[in-house]
C-alpha positions as CSV (number, residue, x, y, z in Angstrom):
1,M,61.6,179.2,80.8
2,A,59.5,176.4,82.2
3,V,61.1,174.6,85.2
4,T,60.9,170.8,85.1
5,A,60.4,168.5,88.0
6,A,63.6,166.7,87.1
7,Q,65.5,170.0,87.5
8,V,63.9,170.8,90.8
9,K,64.9,167.3,92.1
10,E,68.5,167.7,90.9
11,L,68.8,171.0,92.6
12,R,67.3,169.7,95.8
13,D,69.7,166.8,95.8
14,K,72.6,169.1,95.3
15,T,71.6,171.7,97.9
16,G,69.2,170.1,100.3
17,A,66.9,173.1,99.9
18,G,63.1,172.8,99.9
19,M,61.2,172.0,96.7
20,L,59.6,175.4,96.4
21,D,62.9,177.2,97.0
22,C,64.5,175.1,94.3
23,K,61.7,175.9,91.9
24,N,62.0,179.6,92.6
25,A,65.8,179.5,92.3
26,L,65.6,177.9,88.9
27,A,62.9,180.3,87.7
28,E,65.1,183.3,88.8
29,S,68.1,181.7,87.0
30,D,66.4,180.7,83.8
31,G,67.1,177.1,84.5
32,D,70.8,177.5,85.0
33,M,71.8,175.0,87.7
34,E,75.0,176.7,88.9
35,K,73.3,180.1,89.0
36,A,70.4,178.6,90.9
37,I,72.8,177.2,93.5
38,D,74.4,180.6,93.8
39,W,70.9,182.2,94.2
40,L,70.1,179.8,97.0
41,R,73.4,180.5,98.7
42,E,73.0,184.2,98.3
43,K,69.6,184.0,100.0
44,G,71.0,181.9,102.8
45,I,68.8,179.0,101.9
46,A,71.7,176.8,100.9
47,K,74.0,177.7,103.7
48,S,74.2,174.0,104.5
49,I,75.8,173.1,101.1
50,K,79.4,173.5,102.2
51,K,78.6,171.2,105.1
52,A,77.3,168.4,103.0
53,S,80.7,166.6,102.7
54,R,81.3,166.7,106.5
55,I,81.1,163.5,108.5
56,A,78.3,163.4,111.0
57,A,79.0,160.5,113.3
58,E,77.8,161.9,116.7
59,G,74.3,162.6,117.8
60,L,71.5,160.8,119.6
61,S,69.0,158.1,119.1
62,K,65.5,157.9,120.7
63,V,62.7,155.5,121.2
64,A,59.0,156.4,121.1
65,I,56.1,154.2,121.9
66,D,52.4,154.6,121.1
67,G,50.1,151.6,121.9
68,N,51.2,148.7,119.8
69,K,53.6,150.7,117.7
70,A,57.1,151.9,118.5
71,C,60.0,153.4,116.6
72,V,63.7,154.0,117.1
73,V,65.3,157.0,115.4
74,E,68.9,158.1,115.0
75,I,69.9,161.7,114.2
76,N,73.6,162.5,113.6
77,S,75.6,165.6,114.2
78,E,79.3,166.3,113.7
79,T,80.1,166.7,117.4
80,D,78.6,165.3,120.6
81,F,78.4,168.9,122.0
82,V,75.8,169.8,119.4
83,A,73.7,166.8,120.4
84,K,73.0,168.7,123.7
85,N,71.7,171.7,121.8
86,E,68.1,172.6,122.5
87,Q,67.3,172.9,118.8
88,F,68.8,169.5,118.1
89,L,66.9,167.9,120.9
90,K,63.6,169.4,119.7
91,L,64.4,168.2,116.2
92,L,65.0,164.7,117.6
93,D,61.7,164.8,119.4
94,D,59.7,166.2,116.4
95,A,61.2,163.7,114.0
96,T,60.7,160.7,116.3
97,N,57.1,161.6,117.0
98,K,56.3,162.4,113.3
99,I,57.9,159.1,112.1
100,L,56.0,157.1,114.8
101,T,52.7,158.6,113.7
102,A,53.2,158.5,109.9
103,A,55.2,155.2,109.7
104,P,57.1,156.1,106.5
105,A,58.8,153.3,104.5
106,N,62.2,154.9,104.4
107,V,64.3,158.0,105.2
108,E,63.4,159.7,101.9
109,E,59.6,159.4,102.7
110,A,60.3,160.5,106.3
111,L,62.0,163.7,105.2
112,A,59.1,164.5,103.0
113,L,56.6,164.4,105.9
114,P,54.9,167.7,106.5
115,L,55.4,169.8,109.6
116,D,53.8,173.1,110.7
117,N,56.4,175.0,108.7
118,G,57.5,173.0,105.6
119,T,58.7,169.5,105.7
120,L,60.9,167.4,108.0
121,N,63.7,167.9,105.5
122,D,63.3,171.6,105.8
123,A,63.7,171.3,109.5
124,F,67.0,169.5,109.1
125,I,68.2,172.1,106.6
126,N,67.3,174.9,109.0
127,A,69.0,173.1,111.9
128,T,72.2,172.6,109.8
129,A,72.2,176.3,108.9
130,T,71.4,177.6,112.3
131,I,73.5,175.3,114.4
132,G,76.5,175.4,112.0
133,E,77.0,171.6,111.8
134,K,75.8,168.9,109.4
135,I,72.6,167.4,111.0
136,V,71.1,164.4,109.3
137,L,68.4,161.8,109.8
138,R,70.5,158.6,109.5
139,R,68.0,155.8,110.1
140,F,64.9,154.7,111.8
141,E,63.0,151.4,112.4
142,I,59.4,150.8,113.3
143,L,58.2,147.9,115.4
144,N,54.7,146.6,115.9
145,K,53.5,144.2,118.5
146,N,50.3,142.2,119.3
147,D,48.0,142.9,122.2
148,D,49.5,139.9,124.1
149,E,53.0,141.3,123.8
150,I,54.8,144.1,125.6
151,F,57.5,146.6,124.7
152,G,60.7,147.1,126.8
153,D,63.0,150.0,126.0
154,Y,66.3,151.4,127.3
155,S,68.3,154.5,126.6
156,H,72.0,154.7,127.6
157,M,73.7,158.1,128.2
158,G,70.7,160.1,126.9
159,G,70.5,158.2,123.6
160,A,74.1,157.2,122.7
161,K,72.7,153.7,122.7
162,T,69.0,152.7,122.6
163,A,67.2,149.4,122.4
164,I,63.7,148.2,122.3
165,V,62.4,144.6,122.6
166,V,59.1,143.0,121.8
167,M,58.4,140.3,124.4
168,K,55.6,137.8,124.9
169,G,54.8,136.9,128.5
170,G,56.9,138.0,131.4
171,N,56.4,141.6,132.8
172,P,57.4,145.2,132.0
173,E,60.4,145.0,134.3
174,L,61.9,142.0,132.6
175,A,61.2,143.6,129.2
176,H,63.2,146.6,130.3
177,Y,66.1,144.4,131.5
178,M,66.0,142.6,128.1
179,A,66.3,145.9,126.4
180,M,69.3,146.7,128.6
181,Q,70.8,143.3,127.7
182,V,70.4,144.1,124.0
183,A,71.9,147.6,124.4
184,S,74.9,146.4,126.4
185,M,75.7,143.0,124.8
186,S,75.0,143.9,121.2
187,P,73.3,140.7,119.9
188,T,72.4,140.5,116.3
189,Y,69.7,137.8,116.4
190,V,67.2,136.6,118.9
191,S,68.2,133.0,118.4
192,A,70.1,130.7,116.0
193,A,66.8,130.0,114.3
194,D,66.8,133.6,113.1
195,M,70.3,133.4,111.7
196,P,70.6,133.2,107.9
197,A,72.6,130.3,106.6
198,D,75.1,132.6,104.8
199,V,76.0,134.2,108.2
200,V,76.8,130.8,109.6
201,E,78.9,129.9,106.6
202,H,80.8,133.2,106.6
203,E,81.7,132.7,110.3
204,R,82.9,129.1,109.6
205,K,85.2,130.5,106.8
206,V,86.6,133.1,109.1
207,Q,87.2,130.7,112.0
208,T,88.8,128.2,109.6
209,E,91.3,130.8,108.5
210,I,92.0,131.7,112.1
211,V,92.7,128.1,113.1
212,K,94.9,127.5,110.0
213,N,97.0,130.5,110.9
214,D,97.4,129.5,114.6
215,E,100.7,127.9,115.1
216,K,99.5,125.8,118.0
217,F,97.4,123.8,115.5
218,A,100.3,123.1,113.1
219,G,100.7,119.4,112.5
220,K,97.6,118.5,114.5
221,P,95.3,115.7,113.2
222,E,92.4,116.8,111.0
223,N,89.8,115.8,113.5
224,V,91.4,118.0,116.1
225,I,91.5,121.0,113.7
226,N,87.9,120.5,112.7
227,G,86.9,120.2,116.3
228,A,88.6,123.5,117.1
229,I,86.9,125.2,114.1
230,E,83.5,124.0,115.1
231,G,84.1,125.1,118.7
232,K,85.1,128.6,117.7
233,V,82.1,128.8,115.3
234,S,79.7,127.8,118.0
235,K,81.1,130.3,120.5
236,A,81.0,133.1,117.9
237,L,77.5,132.4,116.8
238,K,76.2,132.2,120.4
239,E,77.6,135.6,121.1
240,M,75.4,136.9,118.2
241,C,72.2,135.4,119.7
242,L,70.4,137.1,122.5
243,V,69.1,133.9,124.1
244,D,72.6,132.3,124.2
245,Q,74.3,135.2,125.9
246,E,75.1,135.4,129.6
247,Y,72.5,137.4,131.4
248,F,74.1,140.7,132.5
249,M,72.1,140.8,135.8
250,D,73.3,137.2,136.7
251,T,76.2,135.9,134.6
252,A,75.7,132.4,136.0
253,K,72.5,132.2,133.8
254,K,71.9,132.4,130.1
255,V,69.2,134.8,128.8
256,S,67.2,131.8,127.6
257,A,67.0,130.4,131.2
258,V,65.8,133.8,132.6
259,L,63.2,134.0,129.9
260,K,62.0,130.4,130.6
261,E,61.8,131.1,134.4
262,N,59.4,134.0,133.6
263,N,57.4,132.2,130.9
264,A,58.6,134.9,128.5
265,E,59.9,135.0,124.9
266,V,61.6,137.9,123.1
267,T,60.2,137.9,119.5
268,A,62.1,141.0,118.1
269,F,64.4,143.8,119.0
270,V,66.2,146.8,117.6
271,R,69.4,148.2,118.9
272,Y,71.1,151.5,117.8
273,A,74.5,152.7,118.8
274,V,75.0,156.2,117.5
275,G,77.6,156.5,114.8
276,E,78.0,152.8,114.5
277,G,79.4,151.8,111.1
278,I,80.4,155.4,110.2
279,E,84.0,156.1,109.6
280,K,84.8,159.0,111.9
281,R,87.2,161.7,110.8
282,E,90.4,162.0,112.7
283,E,91.4,165.7,113.0
284,N,94.6,167.4,114.1
285,F,93.4,169.8,116.8
286,A,96.2,172.3,116.2
287,E,95.4,172.4,112.5
288,E,91.7,172.8,113.2
289,V,92.4,175.7,115.5
290,A,94.6,177.3,112.9
291,K,91.8,176.9,110.3
292,Q,89.3,178.7,112.6
293,M,91.7,181.5,113.3
294,N,92.3,182.1,109.6
295,A,88.7,181.7,108.5
């Protein structure tokens, strides 16, 4: 029977196998999806299926720069041990360089990018099957700068945290320090001017509830309570903004003052902390050992 593109896509989504392999599996199975999955498993192509539900919250991130373009990529694994594997490190390099060159719009487009042997997605499937852990391209971001701007980048613990900034003025050393500031102090915005109104309003609601539930404000005049709320909101918002943070190299100064002293301005930044936002699985070690012994 004829195999449709929709069937190939469905099988690929279920197994992570390559397009051609999915097409062949469906052809060999007369279009039966379950038989096609079994066919892929039997061939070893879909060895990674049983790993699809595992949580990959470890791994590494990497920055790559080429002229006026840069990118930050995060690849996840299940354990930090695997992140030291040579195949994993090569995959991180290959993926980062390919994404930097091709500048895809999203992860799906990135995984479809061609490599010497298949696609980037095929490389991830092979890595998962060979290494024995779920390996995924989680996210990436591409930054562009103008000729009068410079990049500054920083990688902590080999890529557990990475940051890159775009800076106008200043010098490469300061740009590097600004990337270190971003990596260590986790700002969300460059300045309050970049902060959406809904973020400010959300923070005001949170701080209002905090003050209302604080016994020391019970019975206080309304103006005192409102002042406390605004003070807490201001402090929280400043911590989100790079320029309002204390400079990690000299905590007596704000980042804004350091930038001004050097006639510099940070116009953009990206910060990745590997696994951030992923709910990590808590495992009982004894149970895990027992599972391995009985496997």
